[in-house]
matplotlib code that plots the C-alpha trace (Angstrom):
import matplotlib.pyplot as plt

x = [-3.7, -1.3, -0.8, 1.7, 4.8, 6.2, 2.9, 2.0, 5.5, 5.0, 1.6, 3.1, 5.9, 3.4, 1.4, 4.5, 5.5, 2.3, 3.9, 0.5, 1.7, 4.7, 6.3, 6.7, 4.4, 6.0, 2.9, -0.5, -2.2, -1.2, -3.8, -6.7, -8.1, -8.4, -7.0, -4.1, -6.6, -8.7, -5.6, -4.6, -8.1, -8.0, -4.6, -6.0, -9.4, -8.3, -11.4, -11.7, -14.3, -11.7, -10.5, -13.9, -14.3, -11.1, -12.9, -15.7, -15.9, -14.4, -17.7, -18.2, -14.6, -15.1, -18.4, -16.6, -13.8, -16.2, -18.3, -15.1, -14.2, -17.7, -17.6, -14.1, -12.6, -14.7, -15.9, -19.3, -21.3, -19.0, -17.7, -20.1, -18.8, -15.2, -14.4, -16.4, -17.1, -17.1, -13.7, -12.3, -13.8, -12.1, -8.8, -8.4, -5.2, -6.7, -9.4, -6.9, -4.8, -7.8, -8.4, -4.7, -4.9, -7.9, -6.4, -3.1, -5.1, -7.0, -3.8, -2.0, -4.9, -4.7, -0.9, 0.5, 4.2, 5.4, 8.8, 7.4, 7.6, 11.4, 11.7, 10.9, 13.4, 13.2, 11.7, 9.0, 8.1, 7.8, 5.3, 3.3, 3.3, 2.0, -0.8, -1.8, -1.8, -3.9, -6.6, -6.6, -7.0, -9.6, -12.0, -15.0, -14.0, -12.2, -14.5, -13.5, -9.8, -8.4, -8.3, -6.3, -4.0, -3.2, -2.8, 0.2, -1.5, -1.2, -3.9, -6.1, -4.3, -6.9, -5.8, -2.3, -0.6, 2.3, 5.3, 7.1, 4.2, 4.9, 8.3, 6.6, 4.4, 6.9, 6.0, 8.5, 10.0, 11.0, 12.7, 10.6, 10.3, 6.5, 6.6, 8.8, 6.2, 3.4, 5.3, 5.6, 1.8, 1.3, 3.3, 0.1, -1.1, 1.2, -0.4, -3.0, -2.9, -0.2, 1.9, 4.7, 7.0, 7.7, 8.5, 11.3, 10.2, 10.5, 13.3, 12.8, 11.2, 8.6, 5.9, 6.8, 6.6, 3.2, 1.8, 2.9, 1.1, -1.9, -4.2, -3.3, -3.3, -6.7, -8.2, -6.8, -8.2, -11.6, -11.4, -10.4, -13.2, -15.8, -14.4, -14.8, -18.3, -19.2, -17.8, -19.8, -23.0, -22.2, -21.8, -25.0, -26.8, -25.3, -26.5, -30.0, -30.0, -28.9, -31.5, -34.1, -32.8, -33.0, -36.6, -37.5, -35.8, -37.7, -41.0, -40.1, -39.3, -42.6, -44.5, -42.7, -43.4, -47.1, -47.0, -45.2, -47.8, -50.6, -48.9, -48.3, -52.0, -52.9, -50.5, -52.1, -55.6, -54.6, -52.9, -56.1, -58.0, -55.7, -54.4, -52.8, -49.1, -48.1, -49.9, -48.3, -44.9, -45.4, -46.6, -43.7, -41.2, -42.8, -42.8, -39.1, -38.3, -40.1, -38.4, -35.0, -35.8, -36.9, -33.7, -31.7, -33.7, -33.2, -29.5, -29.4, -31.4, -29.1, -26.1, -27.7, -28.5, -24.9, -23.6, -26.1, -24.9, -21.3, -22.1, -24.0, -20.9, -18.7, -21.0, -21.2, -17.4, -17.1, -19.5, -17.7, -14.3, -15.8, -17.1, -13.7, -12.2, -14.6, -13.8, -10.1, -10.6, -12.4, -9.7, -7.0, -8.8, -8.9, -5.2, -4.5, -6.3, -4.3, -1.1, -1.9, -2.7, 0.5, 2.4, 0.8, 1.7, 5.3, 5.4, 4.3, 6.7, 9.5, 8.9, 8.7, 11.9, 13.6, 12.5, 13.7, 17.0, 17.4, 16.6, 19.1, 21.7, 21.1, 21.5, 24.7, 26.1, 25.2, 27.0, 29.9, 30.1, 30.0, 32.6, 34.9, 34.4, 35.3, 38.3, 39.5, 38.9, 40.9, 43.8, 43.9, 43.9, 46.7, 48.8, 48.3, 49.2, 52.2, 53.4, 52.9, 54.9, 57.7, 57.8, 57.8, 60.5, 62.7, 62.0, 62.8, 66.1, 67.1, 65.8, 67.8, 70.9, 69.7, 69.9, 68.1, 65.5, 64.5, 64.5, 61.5, 59.7, 60.9, 59.2, 55.9, 56.4, 57.3, 53.9, 52.2, 54.0, 52.9, 49.3, 49.7, 51.2, 48.3, 45.8, 47.6, 47.4, 43.7, 43.1, 45.1, 43.0, 39.8, 41.1, 41.7, 38.2, 36.9, 38.9, 37.4, 33.9, 34.6, 35.7, 32.7, 30.3, 31.9, 31.8, 28.1, 27.4, 29.0, 27.0, 23.8, 24.7, 25.5, 22.2, 20.3, 22.0, 21.2, 17.6, 17.5, 18.9, 16.3, 13.6, 14.8, 14.9, 11.4, 10.1, 11.5, 9.7, 6.4, 6.9, 7.4, 4.1, 2.2, 3.8, 2.7, -0.8, -0.8, 0.6, -2.2, -4.9, -3.3, -3.3, -7.0, -7.6, -5.7, -7.9, -11.0, -9.7, -9.1, -12.7, -14.0, -12.0, -13.4, -16.9, -16.3, -14.9, -18.0, -20.3, -18.5, -18.8, -22.5, -23.1, -21.2]
y = [-30.7, -29.4, -25.8, -23.6, -24.1, -20.6, -18.9, -21.3, -20.7, -16.9, -17.1, -19.2, -16.7, -13.9, -15.8, -16.4, -12.7, -11.7, -13.4, -14.5, -18.0, -19.0, -21.3, -20.8, -22.9, -25.2, -26.2, -24.7, -27.8, -26.5, -23.7, -26.3, -25.3, -21.7, -20.3, -18.5, -16.8, -15.6, -14.2, -12.4, -10.9, -10.0, -8.2, -6.3, -5.5, -4.7, -6.2, -8.8, -10.7, -13.0, -14.1, -15.5, -17.1, -19.1, -21.0, -22.0, -25.2, -25.2, -24.4, -21.2, -20.2, -20.7, -18.7, -15.8, -15.8, -15.9, -13.1, -11.0, -11.6, -10.7, -7.4, -6.2, -7.7, -6.1, -9.4, -9.5, -10.9, -13.8, -14.7, -17.5, -19.4, -18.1, -19.8, -23.0, -23.7, -27.5, -27.4, -25.4, -28.0, -30.7, -28.8, -28.5, -26.6, -24.7, -23.3, -22.3, -20.6, -18.6, -17.3, -16.4, -14.5, -12.4, -11.6, -10.6, -8.3, -6.7, -6.3, -4.7, -2.2, -1.4, -1.3, 2.3, 1.4, -0.3, -0.6, -3.4, -5.7, -5.5, -8.3, -10.7, -11.8, -10.6, -13.8, -13.9, -10.3, -11.0, -13.8, -11.7, -8.7, -11.0, -12.2, -8.6, -7.6, -10.6, -9.7, -6.1, -7.2, -9.9, -8.4, -9.0, -12.5, -13.8, -16.8, -18.1, -17.2, -17.6, -21.4, -21.6, -18.9, -20.8, -24.2, -25.1, -24.4, -20.9, -18.4, -17.1, -14.7, -12.0, -11.6, -10.7, -12.0, -14.3, -14.6, -12.1, -9.9, -7.6, -6.7, -5.5, -3.2, -0.4, 2.4, 2.7, 6.0, 7.6, 10.8, 13.4, 16.9, 16.9, 14.1, 16.3, 19.1, 16.6, 15.4, 19.0, 19.3, 16.1, 17.7, 19.7, 16.5, 17.3, 20.8, 19.6, 21.1, 19.8, 18.3, 20.7, 18.2, 15.8, 12.4, 10.4, 7.5, 4.2, 1.7, -0.1, -3.5, -5.6, -5.1, -1.4, -0.8, -2.6, -0.6, 2.7, 2.0, 4.3, 1.3, 0.2, 3.7, 4.5, 1.3, 2.1, 5.7, 4.3, 1.9, 4.6, 6.9, 4.1, 3.5, 7.2, 7.3, 4.4, 6.4, 9.4, 7.3, 6.0, 9.5, 10.6, 7.7, 8.7, 12.3, 11.1, 9.1, 12.1, 14.2, 11.7, 11.7, 15.5, 15.4, 12.9, 15.1, 18.1, 16.2, 15.2, 18.8, 19.9, 17.3, 18.4, 22.1, 21.3, 19.4, 22.4, 24.8, 22.6, 22.4, 26.2, 26.8, 24.3, 26.0, 29.4, 27.9, 26.2, 29.4, 31.3, 28.7, 29.3, 25.7, 24.4, 25.1, 21.4, 20.8, 24.0, 22.8, 19.4, 21.2, 23.6, 20.6, 18.9, 22.1, 22.7, 19.0, 19.4, 22.7, 21.1, 18.3, 20.8, 22.8, 19.5, 18.6, 22.0, 21.7, 18.3, 19.7, 22.6, 20.3, 18.1, 21.2, 22.4, 18.9, 18.8, 22.1, 21.0, 17.7, 19.6, 21.8, 18.7, 16.9, 19.9, 20.2, 16.5, 16.6, 19.5, 17.8, 14.6, 16.5, 18.0, 14.5, 13.2, 16.1, 15.4, 11.7, 12.5, 15.0, 12.5, 9.7, 12.1, 12.8, 9.1, 8.4, 11.2, 9.9, 6.3, 7.5, 9.5, 6.5, 4.3, 6.8, 7.0, 3.2, 3.0, 5.7, 4.2, 0.7, 2.1, 4.1, 1.0, -1.2, 1.4, 1.7, -2.1, -2.4, 0.4, -1.2, -4.6, -3.0, -1.4, -4.7, -6.3, -3.6, -3.8, -7.5, -7.2, -4.5, -6.7, -9.6, -7.4, -6.1, -9.6, -10.7, -7.8, -8.4, -12.1, -11.0, -8.5, -11.2, -13.5, -10.7, -9.7, -13.3, -13.3, -10.0, -11.5, -14.5, -12.5, -10.2, -13.2, -14.6, -11.2, -11.0, -14.3, -13.5, -10.3, -12.4, -14.3, -13.4, -10.5, -12.9, -13.9, -10.2, -9.7, -12.3, -10.5, -7.3, -9.2, -10.4, -6.8, -5.7, -8.5, -7.4, -3.7, -4.8, -6.8, -3.8, -1.7, -4.3, -4.4, -0.6, -0.7, -3.3, -1.4, 1.7, -0.4, -1.8, 1.7, 2.7, -0.4, 0.4, 3.9, 2.4, -0.1, 2.8, 4.9, 2.0, 1.2, 4.9, 5.1, 1.9, 3.4, 6.6, 4.6, 2.6, 5.9, 7.4, 4.3, 4.4, 8.1, 7.3, 4.6, 7.0, 9.7, 7.0, 5.9, 9.6, 10.3, 7.1, 8.2, 11.6, 9.9, 7.7, 10.8, 12.3, 9.2, 9.2, 12.8, 11.9, 9.2, 11.6, 14.0, 11.4, 10.1, 13.6, 14.0, 10.6, 11.6, 14.8, 12.6, 10.4, 13.4, 14.5, 11.0, 10.9, 14.3, 13.1, 9.9, 11.9, 14.1, 11.1, 9.5, 12.7, 12.9, 9.3, 9.9]
z = [-4.4, -1.7, -0.8, -2.5, -0.3, -0.4, 0.3, 3.1, 4.7, 4.4, 6.1, 8.9, 9.3, 9.6, 12.2, 14.2, 13.9, 15.8, 18.9, 20.3, 21.0, 23.2, 20.8, 17.0, 14.8, 12.2, 10.2, 9.3, 10.8, 14.3, 13.8, 13.8, 17.3, 16.0, 19.3, 17.6, 15.2, 18.1, 19.9, 16.7, 16.5, 20.2, 19.6, 16.5, 17.9, 21.5, 23.1, 25.9, 23.9, 22.5, 25.9, 26.8, 23.4, 24.0, 26.7, 24.3, 22.2, 18.7, 16.8, 18.9, 18.2, 14.5, 14.6, 16.4, 13.7, 10.8, 12.4, 12.7, 9.1, 7.9, 9.9, 9.3, 6.2, 3.4, 2.1, 3.9, 1.0, 0.3, 3.8, 4.2, 1.2, 1.4, 4.8, 5.4, 9.1, 8.5, 6.8, 9.7, 12.1, 10.0, 10.2, 6.4, 5.7, 2.8, 5.0, 7.7, 5.0, 3.9, 7.4, 7.7, 4.4, 5.5, 8.9, 7.2, 4.9, 7.8, 9.9, 7.0, 6.5, 10.3, 10.5, 10.8, 10.6, 7.3, 9.0, 11.2, 8.1, 8.0, 10.5, 7.6, 5.1, 1.5, 0.1, 2.7, 2.1, -1.6, -0.9, 1.6, -0.8, -3.6, -1.3, -0.4, -4.0, -5.0, -2.4, -3.6, -7.2, -6.6, -4.0, -6.1, -7.1, -4.1, -3.7, -7.2, -7.2, -3.7, -3.7, -7.0, -5.7, -2.5, -4.2, -6.3, -9.6, -11.0, -10.4, -13.3, -15.6, -15.0, -11.4, -12.6, -9.4, -8.9, -6.6, -8.7, -9.8, -6.8, -8.2, -11.4, -9.4, -8.9, -11.3, -14.2, -15.3, -18.5, -19.7, -21.7, -20.3, -20.2, -17.6, -15.4, -15.6, -14.9, -11.8, -10.5, -10.8, -8.8, -6.0, -5.2, -3.4, -0.6, 0.0, 2.6, 6.2, 8.6, 5.8, 5.8, 7.6, 4.8, 6.2, 4.7, 2.6, 4.4, 3.7, 0.5, 1.0, -0.8, 1.9, 2.4, -1.4, -1.8, 1.2, -0.4, -3.7, -4.5, -4.7, -1.1, 0.3, -1.2, 0.2, 3.7, 3.5, 2.6, 5.5, 8.0, 6.8, 7.2, 10.8, 11.6, 10.2, 12.5, 15.4, 14.4, 14.3, 17.8, 19.1, 17.5, 19.2, 22.5, 21.9, 21.1, 24.4, 26.4, 24.8, 25.7, 29.3, 29.4, 28.2, 30.9, 33.6, 32.3, 32.5, 36.1, 36.9, 35.4, 37.5, 40.7, 39.9, 39.6, 42.9, 44.6, 43.2, 44.5, 47.9, 47.9, 47.3, 50.0, 52.3, 51.7, 52.2, 55.4, 56.7, 56.0, 58.0, 61.0, 61.2, 64.3, 64.8, 64.7, 61.4, 60.0, 61.0, 59.2, 56.1, 56.2, 56.4, 53.5, 51.5, 52.3, 51.3, 48.0, 47.4, 48.1, 45.7, 43.1, 43.4, 43.0, 40.0, 38.5, 39.1, 37.4, 34.5, 34.2, 34.2, 31.6, 29.5, 29.8, 28.8, 26.0, 24.7, 24.9, 23.2, 20.5, 19.9, 19.8, 17.5, 15.2, 15.3, 14.7, 11.8, 10.3, 10.6, 9.3, 6.3, 5.8, 6.1, 3.5, 1.2, 1.7, 1.0, -2.2, -3.2, -2.2, -4.2, -7.2, -6.9, -6.4, -9.7, -11.4, -9.9, -11.0, -14.5, -14.6, -13.4, -16.0, -18.7, -17.4, -17.4, -21.1, -22.2, -20.2, -21.6, -25.2, -24.7, -23.2, -26.0, -28.6, -26.8, -26.6, -30.3, -31.2, -29.0, -30.6, -34.1, -33.0, -31.7, -35.0, -37.0, -34.6, -35.0, -38.9, -38.9, -36.7, -39.1, -42.1, -40.3, -39.4, -43.1, -44.4, -42.0, -43.2, -46.9, -46.1, -44.5, -47.5, -50.0, -48.0, -48.1, -51.9, -52.2, -50.2, -52.4, -55.6, -54.3, -53.7, -57.2, -58.8, -57.0, -58.4, -61.9, -62.1, -62.2, -65.3, -69.1, -70.8, -72.3, -68.8, -67.8, -70.0, -68.0, -64.9, -66.0, -66.1, -62.5, -61.4, -62.9, -61.2, -57.9, -58.3, -58.6, -55.4, -53.6, -54.8, -53.6, -50.2, -50.0, -50.8, -48.2, -45.6, -46.4, -46.0, -42.7, -41.4, -42.3, -40.6, -37.5, -37.5, -37.9, -35.0, -32.8, -33.7, -33.0, -29.7, -28.7, -29.7, -27.7, -24.6, -25.0, -25.3, -22.2, -20.3, -21.4, -20.3, -16.9, -16.5, -17.3, -14.7, -12.1, -12.9, -12.7, -9.2, -8.0, -9.3, -7.7, -4.4, -4.8, -5.6, -2.5, -0.4, -1.7, -0.8, 2.6, 3.1, 2.2, 4.8, 7.4, 6.7, 7.1, 10.3, 11.8, 11.0, 12.6, 15.8, 16.0, 15.7, 18.5, 20.8, 20.2, 21.0, 24.2, 25.3, 24.6, 26.5, 29.5, 29.4, 29.3, 32.3, 34.3, 33.5, 34.6, 37.8]

ax = plt.figure().add_subplot(projection="3d")
ax.plot(x, y, z, "-o")
ax.set_aspect("equal")
plt.show()
């Protein structure tokens, strides 16, 4: 079974957008040597390891790629079965597409600027967004569901993903006042430090919208927290090594101090025995040399202690900030859950209100159609009766010229004529009533349409406000992350000075 054409084309467009190869690729089979994947990893990971791997044979390249996916793409338990090394060696397009999907997911999690996706056309963004949403919804069952998703057959209904499922992801909106109050409560999410400058929501696009969803933002926050925990563990290991080095230096100082003490005692003893001047001079030179070395060792020890104290303070500060960040993440996650629940409730109420409005509008249209039919029928009857009245009036005019006997018959026609006029009058009254009913139904229909349009406008406005809140949360975490990076740079600079 061949790959889903639109998804394969979207993945290929994303690979070309990374600009790691000089000429754009036209088919997934051109990824068979895996060099493009390694260049993408090198661009994301910012390490020179990928450059050396490019010179290795294909099995080593594949091993490097699978190792990267196991380490960075949150699918460590299933990576062995998810991407088969043999299928990559054989250049199977399905296996190549799987690697592209995982690298797209990792890049999206690492990307800080949703605006970068605007270089893709709308259709490509829809497909890329559906791929991202599929991975988010199927993290625990990616081994079973990724292949059907990438092939032409439809994915399992439990995954809830399709080419158009992304468009249904935008949170719906409805009208009741209590939802407006709930929304004001949700604005407390934006009260974290350094979030006074509310950033404008990014331009609406499928990729931008999917990356602003609470599900995606929470997954990115967890990934960044895990990364910062790894950095903290690395700093703690460096601190342990520095502490070990300080202990070794202190042991050396203690040994040298003991040697100096022994030499001092020997010097005193030799001085008391009135040694020769030449021997005393040699002993003095050795003593001065040892004292100089001792002073240098003391200076190095003091520098190491100073550096250790600074690193202790930095580690303490880092741990405190990391704890604050963890607390913020938990609080953000809690707010995200509340936000998602509120959005779900808004969606249900909006759908119910929309269904009720559509049902009411359909009923109005039926009533309007029936009223128009009755009006048309009455007008036809009036026309027929008016024709009969005209005919009878002509007949009466002729009969009035006849004998008195015939005038008796004329009186009957006149009564018959009066009845027709009354019937015409009754039908005219009914027609006027129907006309009023039609006008009333049309006015009510216009009012319903205006209300529905107003509700849609409020829904779009509230959606923009929710997007602004999510953006402010992302800005808060980014600022915490930049503060963490500044601490790491300070510690690296201190470490470089200590080694020099």
